[in-house]
Residue, then its C-alpha position, 0 to 999 in steps of 0.5 A: m899614374s894616369i887614371r882613365i874613366k870609361q866615360v872620358k875618351a883618351t883624347t879628351l883626357a890628353r887635352l885636360e892633362s895638357r891644359a892642366r900642365l899649361t896652368g901649372l895645376s894637377v888635372d884634379d885641381y884644374l877640373l876643380s877650378l872649372l867648377p863653381a865653389e858650391e854645388k848649388d851655384m851652377s848658373l852662368r854669369a855675364d862677362n860684363g855688367d849692365d853698365d858695359f851693355e848700356a854703353d855698348m848699346l849707346t855706341f851702337a845707336e850713335e853709329k847707326n844714327i838711331s835715337s836712344g830716347y826710348n819712351g816706352t812705346y814706338s809709333r808705327e813710323d818709328i818701327y817702319f822708318d826705313h821701309d818705303 
């Protein structure tokens, strides 16, 4: 039996049913898997930790030949080093 809610379009429901089938879940279980465990826990989480971000920034700085020795301030020369 397929339950249709007035606010959900038929095409959206079909996509949900398809995704649920692909994961081997019922539509209800699939929708529950998308929600946080607790109702109050609706915040987004970062995909990667800070260590990954820092490593990416160091790699970027090395590729761009930029010094990674930030000391808390930038001189005018640091800011405008590539402007003539």
